[in-house]
Kinemage of the C-alpha trace (Angstrom):
@kinemage 1
@onewidth
@group {chain A} dominant
@subgroup {mainchain}
@vectorlist {calphas} color= white
{ca met a 1} P 0.025 -0.089 -0.007
{ca lys a 2} L 2.688 2.362 1.036
{ca asp a 3} L 4.788 1.686 -2.294
{ca asp a 4} L 1.694 2.426 -4.014
{ca gln a 5} L 1.390 5.962 -2.162
{ca his a 6} L 5.040 6.758 -3.020
{ca leu a 7} L 4.441 5.823 -6.638
{ca gly a 8} L 1.264 7.796 -6.892
{ca ile a 9} L 3.243 10.874 -5.109
{ca leu a 10} L 5.929 10.812 -7.854
{ca val a 11} L 3.615 10.399 -10.472
{ca val a 12} L 1.843 13.840 -9.531
{ca leu a 13} L 5.557 15.131 -8.990
{ca ala a 14} L 6.680 14.049 -12.406
{ca val a 15} L 3.542 15.106 -14.341
{ca gly a 16} L 3.572 18.667 -12.288
{ca leu a 17} L 7.537 19.156 -13.137
{ca phe a 18} L 6.408 18.359 -16.866
{ca val a 19} L 3.663 20.607 -16.666
{ca ile a 20} L 5.968 23.057 -15.376
{ca gly a 21} L 8.470 23.091 -17.758
{ca gly a 22} L 6.298 22.658 -20.798
{ca val a 23} L 4.878 26.385 -19.558
{ca ala a 24} L 8.508 27.711 -19.051
{ca gly a 25} L 9.374 26.330 -22.421
{ca phe a 26} L 6.359 27.924 -23.979
{ca gly a 27} L 7.366 31.308 -22.559
{ca trp a 28} L 10.925 31.046 -23.952
{ca ala a 29} L 9.973 30.146 -27.195
{ca val a 30} L 7.070 33.520 -27.164
{ca asp a 31} L 10.061 35.459 -25.939
{ca arg a 32} L 11.977 34.166 -28.044
{ca gln a 33} L 9.692 35.282 -31.063
{ca val a 34} L 9.024 38.267 -29.832
{ca arg a 35} L 12.946 39.316 -29.599
{ca gly a 36} L 13.755 38.161 -32.899
{ca gly a 37} L 10.588 39.814 -34.385
{ca val a 38} L 9.273 43.257 -33.398
{ca ile a 39} L 12.122 43.982 -31.096
{ca glu a 40} L 14.928 43.488 -33.600
{ca gln a 41} L 12.551 45.191 -36.246
{ca lys a 42} L 12.678 47.970 -33.850
{ca ala a 43} L 16.572 48.171 -33.404
{ca leu a 44} L 17.071 48.069 -37.315
{ca ala a 45} L 14.383 50.408 -37.939
{ca glu a 46} L 15.729 53.160 -35.423
{ca arg a 47} L 18.931 53.449 -37.657
{ca arg a 48} L 16.970 54.481 -40.868
{ca pro a 49} L 16.850 58.217 -41.824
{ca asp a 50} L 12.881 57.846 -42.109
{ca trp a 51} L 12.350 56.910 -38.031
{ca val a 52} L 10.606 59.584 -36.394
{ca tyr a 53} L 11.311 60.057 -33.170
{ca leu a 54} L 8.132 61.587 -30.593
{ca arg a 55} L 10.362 64.517 -29.657
{ca asn a 56} L 10.575 65.937 -32.766
{ca ile a 57} L 6.438 66.051 -33.427
{ca pro a 58} L 3.943 67.685 -32.018
{ca arg a 59} L 2.090 66.156 -29.373
{ca his a 60} L -1.034 66.219 -30.878
{ca val a 61} L 0.310 64.136 -33.453
{ca thr a 62} L 0.870 61.540 -31.163
{ca asp a 63} L -2.429 61.318 -29.443
{ca ala a 64} L -4.244 61.057 -32.407
{ca phe a 65} L -3.009 57.499 -33.526
{ca ile a 66} L -2.991 57.005 -29.491
{ca ala a 67} L -6.841 57.757 -29.687
{ca val a 68} L -7.280 55.396 -31.898
{ca gly a 69} L -4.820 52.392 -31.413
{ca gln a 70} L -5.316 52.304 -27.395
{ca pro a 71} L -7.053 55.191 -25.707
{ca ser a 72} L -6.566 54.084 -22.317
{ca leu a 73} L -2.479 55.071 -23.043
{ca leu a 74} L -4.226 58.739 -22.961
{ca ala a 75} L -5.477 58.560 -19.593
{ca arg a 76} L -2.885 56.322 -18.017
{ca gly a 77} L 0.911 55.758 -18.470
{ca asp a 78} L 0.502 52.353 -18.577
{ca leu a 79} L -0.067 50.015 -20.944
{ca arg a 80} L -3.881 48.193 -20.096
{ca pro a 81} L -5.859 46.234 -22.647
{ca glu a 82} L -8.771 48.019 -24.460
{ca ala a 83} L -12.046 46.869 -23.764
{ca asp a 84} L -11.852 44.567 -26.793
{ca gly a 85} L -8.905 43.411 -26.477
{ca arg a 86} L -6.855 45.513 -28.878
{ca thr a 87} L -3.516 47.399 -27.969
{ca leu a 88} L -0.791 48.726 -29.468
{ca ala a 89} L 1.674 45.815 -28.999
{ca arg a 90} L -0.929 43.354 -30.615
{ca glu a 91} L -1.729 45.325 -33.201
{ca leu a 92} L 2.394 45.442 -33.587
{ca val a 93} L 2.692 41.616 -33.188
{ca his a 94} L -0.082 41.319 -35.809
{ca gln a 95} L 1.785 43.195 -38.336
{ca val a 96} L 5.307 42.444 -37.941
{ca his a 97} L 4.913 38.396 -37.679
{ca leu a 98} L 2.165 38.552 -40.275
{ca leu a 99} L -0.217 37.044 -38.321
{ca pro a 100} L -3.706 35.837 -40.237
{ca asn a 101} L -7.110 37.250 -39.341
{ca ser a 102} L -7.982 34.129 -37.717
{ca leu a 103} L -8.522 32.344 -34.172
{ca ser a 104} L -5.087 30.841 -34.790
{ca gly a 105} L -3.510 34.652 -35.183
{ca glu a 106} L -5.952 36.090 -32.678
{ca ala a 107} L -4.559 33.456 -30.186
{ca arg a 108} L -0.510 34.518 -30.485
{ca glu a 109} L -1.435 37.995 -30.603
{ca met a 110} L -3.301 37.603 -27.005
{ca val a 111} L -0.104 35.984 -26.136
{ca met a 112} L 3.136 37.813 -27.839
{ca gly a 113} L 1.387 41.163 -26.891
{ca pro a 114} L 1.884 41.099 -23.237
{ca val a 115} L 5.548 39.474 -23.823
{ca leu a 116} L 6.000 42.783 -25.795
{ca glu a 117} L 4.561 45.453 -23.817
{ca lys a 118} L 7.067 43.763 -21.039
{ca arg a 119} L 9.972 43.956 -22.803
{ca val a 120} L 9.409 47.591 -24.176
{ca pro a 121} L 8.786 50.493 -22.490
{ca ser a 122} L 5.135 52.348 -23.058
{ca asp a 123} L 6.632 55.345 -24.746
{ca glu a 124} L 9.191 53.298 -27.121
{ca leu a 125} L 6.183 51.389 -27.944
{ca val a 126} L 3.918 54.390 -29.021
{ca glu a 127} L 7.026 55.190 -30.870
{ca leu a 128} L 7.800 52.146 -32.978
{ca tyr a 129} L 3.860 51.797 -33.030
{ca val a 130} L 3.658 55.649 -34.944
{ca asn a 131} L 6.861 54.404 -37.129
{ca arg a 132} L 5.392 50.939 -38.179
{ca val a 133} L 1.777 51.063 -38.682
{ca tyr a 134} L -0.040 50.572 -41.994
{ca leu a 135} L -1.609 53.490 -43.251
{ca gly a 136} L -3.331 52.484 -46.479
{ca lys a 137} L -2.082 52.377 -50.189
{ca ala a 138} L -0.703 55.254 -52.339
{ca gln a 139} L -0.249 54.814 -55.816
{ca gly a 140} L -0.639 51.169 -55.440
{ca ala a 141} L 2.167 50.807 -52.904
{ca pro a 142} L 1.340 50.079 -49.234
{ca val a 143} L 2.472 53.106 -46.732
{ca tyr a 144} L 3.621 52.311 -43.874
{ca gly a 145} L 5.012 54.618 -40.868
{ca leu a 146} L 4.007 58.377 -40.139
{ca phe a 147} L 7.186 59.837 -42.063
{ca his a 148} L 5.629 58.053 -45.589
{ca ala a 149} L 2.238 58.952 -44.904
{ca ala a 150} L 2.845 62.228 -43.701
{ca arg a 151} L 4.481 62.710 -47.442
{ca glu a 152} L 2.261 60.381 -49.224
{ca tyr a 153} L -0.941 62.124 -48.528
{ca phe a 154} L 0.203 65.759 -47.322
{ca gly a 155} L 3.507 66.900 -49.059
{ca lys a 156} L 4.797 67.833 -45.511
{ca ala a 157} L 7.085 66.474 -43.176
{ca pro a 158} L 5.750 64.944 -40.127
{ca asn a 159} L 6.457 67.825 -37.413
{ca gln a 160} L 4.656 69.807 -39.832
{ca leu a 161} L 1.288 68.294 -39.195
{ca thr a 162} L -1.882 70.423 -38.111
{ca leu a 163} L -3.628 68.952 -36.069
{ca gly a 164} L -6.699 67.975 -38.387
{ca glu a 165} L -4.052 66.587 -40.841
{ca ala a 166} L -3.138 64.101 -37.967
{ca ala a 167} L -6.428 63.189 -36.998
{ca thr a 168} L -6.942 62.408 -40.023
{ca leu a 169} L -4.213 60.126 -40.746
{ca ala a 170} L -5.282 58.025 -37.689
{ca gly a 171} L -8.470 57.765 -38.934
{ca leu a 172} L -7.594 55.707 -41.311
{ca leu a 173} L -7.045 53.352 -38.827
{ca leu a 174} L -10.715 53.271 -37.514
{ca pro a 175} L -12.782 50.137 -37.957
{ca pro a 176} L -13.288 49.296 -41.089
{ca arg a 177} L -9.926 50.511 -42.055
{ca ile a 178} L -9.631 52.365 -45.259
{ca glu a 179} L -7.090 50.437 -47.603
{ca asp a 180} L -6.899 53.466 -50.315
{ca pro a 181} L -8.209 56.853 -49.212
{ca lys a 182} L -8.391 58.074 -52.695
{ca thr a 183} L -11.177 55.808 -53.156
{ca arg a 184} L -12.982 56.841 -49.935
{ca leu a 185} L -12.539 60.714 -49.473
{ca gly a 186} L -16.463 60.907 -48.248
{ca ala a 187} L -15.202 59.258 -45.155
{ca leu a 188} L -12.175 61.014 -44.176
{ca gly a 189} L -14.006 63.947 -42.730
{ca pro a 190} L -16.258 61.979 -40.579
{ca arg a 191} L -13.373 59.720 -39.376
{ca arg a 192} L -11.174 62.485 -38.821
{ca asn a 193} L -13.934 64.647 -36.520
{ca glu a 194} L -14.226 61.559 -34.458
{ca val a 195} L -10.770 61.396 -33.733
{ca leu a 196} L -10.558 65.201 -32.681
{ca gln a 197} L -13.817 64.260 -30.460
{ca val a 198} L -11.924 61.475 -28.391
{ca leu a 199} L -9.106 64.120 -27.942
{ca leu a 200} L -11.146 66.721 -26.871
{ca arg a 201} L -13.624 63.951 -24.607
{ca gly a 202} L -9.872 63.619 -22.817
{ca asn a 203} L -8.843 67.308 -22.556
{ca leu a 204} L -5.978 66.915 -24.610
{ca ile a 205} L -7.134 69.715 -26.887
{ca ser a 206} L -9.455 72.338 -26.202
{ca glu a 207} L -13.063 73.800 -27.576
{ca ala a 208} L -10.790 76.242 -30.018
{ca gln a 209} L -8.313 74.257 -31.022
{ca tyr a 210} L -11.174 71.240 -31.667
{ca his a 211} L -13.554 74.050 -33.792
{ca ala a 212} L -10.569 75.043 -35.523
{ca ala a 213} L -9.238 71.927 -36.443
{ca val a 214} L -12.792 70.512 -38.122
{ca ala a 215} L -13.128 73.971 -39.714
{ca glu a 216} L -9.378 72.818 -42.097
{ca pro a 217} L -9.989 71.821 -45.219
{ca leu a 218} L -9.673 68.370 -46.202
{ca gly a 219} L -8.103 69.725 -49.906
{ca phe a 220} L -8.208 65.768 -51.237
{ca gln a 221} L -8.421 66.513 -54.481
{ca pro a 222} L -9.109 63.340 -56.854
{ca gly a 223} L -7.685 62.002 -60.517
{ca leu a 224} L -4.158 64.077 -59.567
{ca asp a 225} L -1.936 61.057 -59.357
{ca gln a 226} L 1.282 61.278 -58.199
{ca met a 227} L 0.684 64.626 -56.020
{ca pro a 228} L 0.195 65.024 -52.265
{ca phe a 229} L -3.536 64.650 -51.220
{ca ser a 230} L -3.446 68.185 -49.385
{ca arg a 231} L -2.394 71.312 -50.646
{ca pro a 232} L -2.610 75.403 -49.359
{ca ala a 233} L -6.224 76.609 -50.417
{ca thr a 234} L -4.138 78.648 -52.931
{ca trp a 235} L -2.900 75.837 -54.746
{ca gly a 236} L -3.481 75.850 -58.203
{ca glu a 237} L -6.862 75.784 -60.381
{ca arg a 238} L -10.221 74.577 -58.982
{ca pro a 239} L -10.561 70.950 -60.295
{ca pro a 240} L -13.565 70.369 -62.603
{ca val a 241} L -16.796 68.908 -61.438
{ca ile a 242} L -16.807 65.270 -61.799
{ca arg a 243} L -20.425 64.275 -62.988
{ca leu a 244} L -21.453 60.338 -63.677
{ca pro a 245} L -22.805 59.815 -67.047
{ca pro a 246} L -26.355 59.869 -68.157
{ca asn a 247} L -26.900 56.352 -67.942
{ca leu a 248} L -25.693 56.346 -63.843
{ca arg a 249} L -27.456 59.267 -62.831
{ca pro a 250} L -30.015 58.387 -60.407
{ca val a 251} L -33.594 59.242 -61.449
{ca pro a 252} L -35.319 61.126 -58.900
{ca asp a 253} L -38.845 59.916 -57.510
{ca asp a 254} L -41.548 62.160 -59.369
{ca ser a 255} L -43.384 63.629 -55.992
{ca thr a 256} L -46.434 64.386 -58.393
{ca ala a 257} L -47.223 61.110 -59.739
{ca thr a 258} L -50.278 59.491 -57.719
{ca asp a 259} L -50.344 55.474 -56.785
{ca gln a 260} L -52.059 53.167 -59.002
{ca gly a 261} L -55.214 52.643 -57.466
{ca ala a 262} L -55.239 54.933 -54.973
């Protein structure tokens, strides 16, 4: 009987050690993935001339992106998950590791995201996010990061972006994301205003700043290839009016007609 008890204890200990070893091994593997993926890419990207340091851009630019990516960071300095579980860390893991939009991809995000948060301070994580985030396509080519988005869409450096322009770029990230801004011009203004409202509610901009940013003309001009989307109001001639062909124009209802049989 005693031998059976001893054997049972040994089996339980063996199983416990196996589980502990498995968990430790899994944690080590995940940490290695994060270090060899996101963190290694961060170290390489910081050496590039298109790397944007947070200290060199206006605070409203950073706040606009955080307002979409992880609003809780605007009120607290530590990283906390959003109501839907999305964080900057999870977004970076998803993009850098090319995770699929599936349950398996989401599971890997949930495991790797917290590891990245522990490895990288929150301010550096935000900096990596604005430099790495995917911001749609311009001329059919993907645009990654604030440096290229500011130039492709507005023809200026990141440190020259106005509050309205920063909110417009961040608005591309609102779900569902805008892949090609040139094809969704009508959605850009409402999205910009939604980002501005988050900043206003968080007391990060004043009422005056909010109304001034909302009043900024978007200046997006469809049909002009190889040129920035936004320009000073005095730039060039007014673009021609674009109309639908007659066969595609909607036919208005005849308000004078009466229902048959009325």
